[in-house]
C-alpha beads as a LAMMPS data file, in Angstrom:
LAMMPS data file: protein, C-alpha beads

236 atoms
235 bonds

1 atom types
1 bond types

-500.0 500.0 xlo xhi
-500.0 500.0 ylo yhi
-500.0 500.0 zlo zhi

Masses

1 110.0

Atoms # bond

1 1 1 0.000 0.000 0.000
2 1 1 1.124 3.562 -0.661
3 1 1 0.503 6.517 1.642
4 1 1 0.203 10.085 0.404
5 1 1 -1.298 13.448 1.333
6 1 1 -4.661 14.624 0.084
7 1 1 -5.763 18.147 -0.762
8 1 1 -6.814 18.778 2.847
9 1 1 -3.431 17.434 4.038
10 1 1 -5.068 14.238 5.303
11 1 1 -3.323 10.901 4.819
12 1 1 -4.728 8.699 2.073
13 1 1 -3.945 5.058 1.327
14 1 1 -3.929 3.800 -2.261
15 1 1 -4.019 0.040 -3.050
16 1 1 -1.288 0.132 -5.698
17 1 1 1.187 -2.696 -6.504
18 1 1 4.115 -3.182 -4.117
19 1 1 6.749 -0.531 -4.764
20 1 1 4.517 1.614 -6.990
21 1 1 4.159 5.363 -6.554
22 1 1 1.181 6.873 -4.741
23 1 1 -1.790 7.388 -7.054
24 1 1 -4.194 10.053 -5.726
25 1 1 -6.751 9.167 -8.412
26 1 1 -6.941 5.446 -7.649
27 1 1 -10.637 4.410 -7.324
28 1 1 -9.914 2.262 -4.252
29 1 1 -8.302 5.013 -2.204
30 1 1 -9.271 5.485 1.454
31 1 1 -8.630 8.497 3.663
32 1 1 -8.148 9.408 7.314
33 1 1 -9.595 12.440 9.035
34 1 1 -7.374 15.527 8.670
35 1 1 -4.807 15.724 11.455
36 1 1 -4.390 11.956 11.788
37 1 1 -0.764 10.977 12.405
38 1 1 0.998 8.889 9.773
39 1 1 1.584 6.021 12.228
40 1 1 -2.169 5.775 12.848
41 1 1 -2.852 5.907 9.098
42 1 1 -0.435 3.041 8.477
43 1 1 -1.531 0.852 11.397
44 1 1 -5.201 1.396 10.532
45 1 1 -4.535 -0.198 7.152
46 1 1 -3.846 -3.549 8.849
47 1 1 -6.677 -3.256 11.352
48 1 1 -9.016 -2.464 8.464
49 1 1 -8.142 -5.864 6.975
50 1 1 -9.082 -7.531 10.258
51 1 1 -12.353 -5.608 10.607
52 1 1 -13.519 -6.684 7.165
53 1 1 -12.297 -10.248 7.726
54 1 1 -13.892 -10.667 11.138
55 1 1 -17.183 -9.397 9.736
56 1 1 -17.212 -12.546 7.591
57 1 1 -17.266 -14.900 10.586
58 1 1 -20.491 -16.834 11.220
59 1 1 -23.004 -15.004 13.385
60 1 1 -22.583 -15.746 17.072
61 1 1 -18.955 -16.894 16.994
62 1 1 -17.399 -16.303 20.419
63 1 1 -14.355 -13.998 20.203
64 1 1 -13.148 -14.416 23.782
65 1 1 -10.161 -16.748 23.911
66 1 1 -9.428 -16.477 20.182
67 1 1 -5.965 -17.509 18.997
68 1 1 -4.077 -15.286 16.559
69 1 1 -1.221 -17.055 14.778
70 1 1 1.613 -14.664 13.932
71 1 1 3.140 -11.442 15.227
72 1 1 3.646 -9.333 12.101
73 1 1 1.573 -6.327 11.005
74 1 1 -1.436 -8.427 9.943
75 1 1 -1.454 -10.161 13.328
76 1 1 -1.120 -6.838 15.172
77 1 1 -4.061 -5.433 13.222
78 1 1 -6.095 -8.547 14.039
79 1 1 -5.286 -8.400 17.760
80 1 1 -6.213 -4.721 17.834
81 1 1 -9.543 -5.357 16.117
82 1 1 -10.353 -8.234 18.472
83 1 1 -9.549 -5.911 21.385
84 1 1 -11.758 -3.168 19.891
85 1 1 -14.605 -5.690 19.731
86 1 1 -14.180 -6.609 23.382
87 1 1 -12.450 -9.996 23.082
88 1 1 -10.654 -11.036 26.294
89 1 1 -8.196 -12.685 26.408
90 1 1 -6.518 -12.823 22.996
91 1 1 -3.952 -15.618 22.677
92 1 1 -1.120 -14.775 20.302
93 1 1 0.932 -17.735 19.115
94 1 1 4.404 -16.731 17.914
95 1 1 7.942 -18.023 18.176
96 1 1 9.329 -14.510 17.957
97 1 1 10.963 -13.365 21.175
98 1 1 9.837 -10.018 22.622
99 1 1 7.331 -9.516 19.815
100 1 1 5.887 -6.019 19.670
101 1 1 2.359 -7.460 19.472
102 1 1 2.492 -8.122 23.219
103 1 1 1.775 -4.408 23.640
104 1 1 -1.785 -4.904 22.382
105 1 1 -4.049 -4.745 25.461
106 1 1 -5.526 -8.078 26.478
107 1 1 -3.020 -10.282 24.637
108 1 1 -1.268 -13.343 26.013
109 1 1 1.868 -14.410 24.129
110 1 1 2.454 -18.151 23.764
111 1 1 4.994 -20.190 21.772
112 1 1 2.377 -22.909 21.249
113 1 1 -1.316 -22.565 21.927
114 1 1 -3.709 -25.237 23.082
115 1 1 -6.901 -25.910 21.142
116 1 1 -9.340 -23.033 20.673
117 1 1 -12.793 -22.554 19.199
118 1 1 -11.558 -19.665 17.006
119 1 1 -8.126 -19.590 15.376
120 1 1 -7.145 -16.773 13.031
121 1 1 -4.142 -17.459 10.823
122 1 1 -2.411 -14.114 10.299
123 1 1 0.867 -15.732 9.227
124 1 1 -0.190 -17.667 6.127
125 1 1 0.391 -21.032 7.842
126 1 1 -2.969 -22.867 7.762
127 1 1 -1.490 -26.265 8.624
128 1 1 -0.146 -24.951 11.903
129 1 1 -3.371 -23.064 12.532
130 1 1 -5.544 -26.179 12.283
131 1 1 -3.311 -27.957 14.813
132 1 1 -4.716 -25.509 17.380
133 1 1 -8.359 -25.734 16.283
134 1 1 -10.919 -27.529 18.437
135 1 1 -13.565 -29.837 16.987
136 1 1 -16.455 -27.732 15.727
137 1 1 -14.200 -24.659 15.669
138 1 1 -13.784 -21.825 13.188
139 1 1 -10.582 -21.142 11.236
140 1 1 -10.145 -17.666 9.798
141 1 1 -7.617 -17.263 6.980
142 1 1 -6.491 -13.642 7.285
143 1 1 -2.841 -13.938 6.266
144 1 1 -2.231 -14.939 2.651
145 1 1 -1.180 -18.607 2.410
146 1 1 1.136 -20.017 -0.244
147 1 1 -0.625 -21.214 -3.381
148 1 1 0.315 -24.812 -2.539
149 1 1 -0.927 -24.655 1.071
150 1 1 -3.759 -27.094 1.809
151 1 1 -6.230 -28.085 4.520
152 1 1 -7.360 -31.712 4.375
153 1 1 -11.035 -31.792 3.389
154 1 1 -11.608 -35.116 5.158
155 1 1 -10.149 -33.722 8.378
156 1 1 -12.292 -30.586 8.155
157 1 1 -15.323 -32.798 7.513
158 1 1 -14.707 -35.106 10.472
159 1 1 -13.824 -32.297 12.850
160 1 1 -16.797 -30.153 11.843
161 1 1 -14.635 -27.121 11.150
162 1 1 -15.831 -23.937 9.515
163 1 1 -13.125 -22.364 7.331
164 1 1 -13.555 -18.682 6.507
165 1 1 -11.607 -16.885 3.813
166 1 1 -10.954 -13.405 5.233
167 1 1 -9.488 -11.591 2.247
168 1 1 -10.477 -7.953 2.587
169 1 1 -11.669 -7.647 -1.006
170 1 1 -14.006 -10.648 -0.860
171 1 1 -17.485 -9.317 -1.636
172 1 1 -15.836 -5.899 -1.894
173 1 1 -17.906 -2.726 -1.582
174 1 1 -16.022 0.619 -1.910
175 1 1 -18.197 2.465 0.612
176 1 1 -17.810 -0.244 3.233
177 1 1 -14.063 -0.330 2.592
178 1 1 -13.763 3.389 3.424
179 1 1 -16.080 3.078 6.429
180 1 1 -13.949 0.265 7.856
181 1 1 -10.776 2.308 7.476
182 1 1 -12.302 5.430 9.024
183 1 1 -13.690 3.389 11.934
184 1 1 -10.389 1.847 12.941
185 1 1 -8.325 4.983 12.303
186 1 1 -10.661 6.985 14.538
187 1 1 -10.551 4.318 17.236
188 1 1 -6.754 4.099 17.177
189 1 1 -6.411 7.874 17.449
190 1 1 -8.943 8.172 20.268
191 1 1 -8.484 5.019 22.332
192 1 1 -4.851 3.916 22.097
193 1 1 -1.834 5.585 23.639
194 1 1 -0.011 7.536 20.919
195 1 1 3.357 6.317 22.170
196 1 1 2.245 2.701 21.832
197 1 1 1.074 3.254 18.256
198 1 1 4.357 4.987 17.384
199 1 1 6.323 2.097 18.925
200 1 1 4.789 -0.321 16.407
201 1 1 6.006 1.723 13.423
202 1 1 9.458 2.436 11.983
203 1 1 10.095 4.962 9.213
204 1 1 13.167 4.372 7.059
205 1 1 14.435 6.145 3.922
206 1 1 13.077 4.655 0.725
207 1 1 16.498 3.777 -0.670
208 1 1 16.890 1.222 2.139
209 1 1 13.907 -0.841 0.902
210 1 1 15.969 -3.686 -0.688
211 1 1 18.062 -4.048 2.481
212 1 1 15.031 -4.058 4.772
213 1 1 13.056 -6.530 2.657
214 1 1 16.047 -8.877 2.585
215 1 1 16.270 -8.730 6.377
216 1 1 12.656 -9.897 6.748
217 1 1 13.677 -13.357 5.540
218 1 1 16.221 -13.763 8.330
219 1 1 15.383 -16.019 11.325
220 1 1 15.469 -13.115 13.779
221 1 1 13.938 -9.864 12.555
222 1 1 16.375 -6.923 12.785
223 1 1 13.670 -4.278 13.022
224 1 1 11.352 -5.057 15.950
225 1 1 8.541 -2.813 14.729
226 1 1 5.891 -4.747 12.766
227 1 1 4.935 -1.802 10.518
228 1 1 7.658 -0.386 8.268
229 1 1 7.083 2.865 6.389
230 1 1 9.424 3.714 3.520
231 1 1 9.753 7.487 3.182
232 1 1 10.579 8.334 -0.411
233 1 1 10.326 12.088 0.158
234 1 1 13.614 12.138 2.056
235 1 1 15.324 10.551 -0.980
236 1 1 14.126 13.244 -3.368

Bonds

1 1 1 2
2 1 2 3
3 1 3 4
4 1 4 5
5 1 5 6
6 1 6 7
7 1 7 8
8 1 8 9
9 1 9 10
10 1 10 11
11 1 11 12
12 1 12 13
13 1 13 14
14 1 14 15
15 1 15 16
16 1 16 17
17 1 17 18
18 1 18 19
19 1 19 20
20 1 20 21
21 1 21 22
22 1 22 23
23 1 23 24
24 1 24 25
25 1 25 26
26 1 26 27
27 1 27 28
28 1 28 29
29 1 29 30
30 1 30 31
31 1 31 32
32 1 32 33
33 1 33 34
34 1 34 35
35 1 35 36
36 1 36 37
37 1 37 38
38 1 38 39
39 1 39 40
40 1 40 41
41 1 41 42
42 1 42 43
43 1 43 44
44 1 44 45
45 1 45 46
46 1 46 47
47 1 47 48
48 1 48 49
49 1 49 50
50 1 50 51
51 1 51 52
52 1 52 53
53 1 53 54
54 1 54 55
55 1 55 56
56 1 56 57
57 1 57 58
58 1 58 59
59 1 59 60
60 1 60 61
61 1 61 62
62 1 62 63
63 1 63 64
64 1 64 65
65 1 65 66
66 1 66 67
67 1 67 68
68 1 68 69
69 1 69 70
70 1 70 71
71 1 71 72
72 1 72 73
73 1 73 74
74 1 74 75
75 1 75 76
76 1 76 77
77 1 77 78
78 1 78 79
79 1 79 80
80 1 80 81
81 1 81 82
82 1 82 83
83 1 83 84
84 1 84 85
85 1 85 86
86 1 86 87
87 1 87 88
88 1 88 89
89 1 89 90
90 1 90 91
91 1 91 92
92 1 92 93
93 1 93 94
94 1 94 95
95 1 95 96
96 1 96 97
97 1 97 98
98 1 98 99
99 1 99 100
100 1 100 101
101 1 101 102
102 1 102 103
103 1 103 104
104 1 104 105
105 1 105 106
106 1 106 107
107 1 107 108
108 1 108 109
109 1 109 110
110 1 110 111
111 1 111 112
112 1 112 113
113 1 113 114
114 1 114 115
115 1 115 116
116 1 116 117
117 1 117 118
118 1 118 119
119 1 119 120
120 1 120 121
121 1 121 122
122 1 122 123
123 1 123 124
124 1 124 125
125 1 125 126
126 1 126 127
127 1 127 128
128 1 128 129
129 1 129 130
130 1 130 131
131 1 131 132
132 1 132 133
133 1 133 134
134 1 134 135
135 1 135 136
136 1 136 137
137 1 137 138
138 1 138 139
139 1 139 140
140 1 140 141
141 1 141 142
142 1 142 143
143 1 143 144
144 1 144 145
145 1 145 146
146 1 146 147
147 1 147 148
148 1 148 149
149 1 149 150
150 1 150 151
151 1 151 152
152 1 152 153
153 1 153 154
154 1 154 155
155 1 155 156
156 1 156 157
157 1 157 158
158 1 158 159
159 1 159 160
160 1 160 161
161 1 161 162
162 1 162 163
163 1 163 164
164 1 164 165
165 1 165 166
166 1 166 167
167 1 167 168
168 1 168 169
169 1 169 170
170 1 170 171
171 1 171 172
172 1 172 173
173 1 173 174
174 1 174 175
175 1 175 176
176 1 176 177
177 1 177 178
178 1 178 179
179 1 179 180
180 1 180 181
181 1 181 182
182 1 182 183
183 1 183 184
184 1 184 185
185 1 185 186
186 1 186 187
187 1 187 188
188 1 188 189
189 1 189 190
190 1 190 191
191 1 191 192
192 1 192 193
193 1 193 194
194 1 194 195
195 1 195 196
196 1 196 197
197 1 197 198
198 1 198 199
199 1 199 200
200 1 200 201
201 1 201 202
202 1 202 203
203 1 203 204
204 1 204 205
205 1 205 206
206 1 206 207
207 1 207 208
208 1 208 209
209 1 209 210
210 1 210 211
211 1 211 212
212 1 212 213
213 1 213 214
214 1 214 215
215 1 215 216
216 1 216 217
217 1 217 218
218 1 218 219
219 1 219 220
220 1 220 221
221 1 221 222
222 1 222 223
223 1 223 224
224 1 224 225
225 1 225 226
226 1 226 227
227 1 227 228
228 1 228 229
229 1 229 230
230 1 230 231
231 1 231 232
232 1 232 233
233 1 233 234
234 1 234 235
235 1 235 236
């Protein structure tokens, strides 16, 4: 996603290809309220994904005790949205030491979770996610899995699982997309400590993008912040 300023100096987010320039005329653009800080605008992008994904869950699914698999930006956005909806506690399953996601109120960090009625895969690892899913439970696929990733149909059948694709553009409606973004951006700005939001974001000069992306494949992440913003203006 690409962040840029609008005519009223508000931050806007354009869904352009990775590495592409900001396009203020893109039809899928969403905007924050004027005065919103850039860290809120960026973090809201990931919570927006979770809001739209969680709205796809079956009616009546219990959110308390949900497991979130992962600790990257998608997982942080998911934990924040679960917290906004009142879920307590939120179990976060990650092998990453001192993961920044532990700052989300109501989270419990675990290297391996027990079985749960709701597991949300925010890491693109559905096989690991189903190992934590109770019989009759719901699996939400929020992180993008590899094309070859599979879930055994016979196992899902016998266990009575409900599997929910949570891609944000499924059944996409532009007005709802903007409403979701405005909702979470407003909540982040009003309800979360500004220092905590800033601690989840790191801004680096745009020319360092190849170096930073290469570091993400390393076993231990060099940059602890889950949300990385590349600032191309400082390279101009």
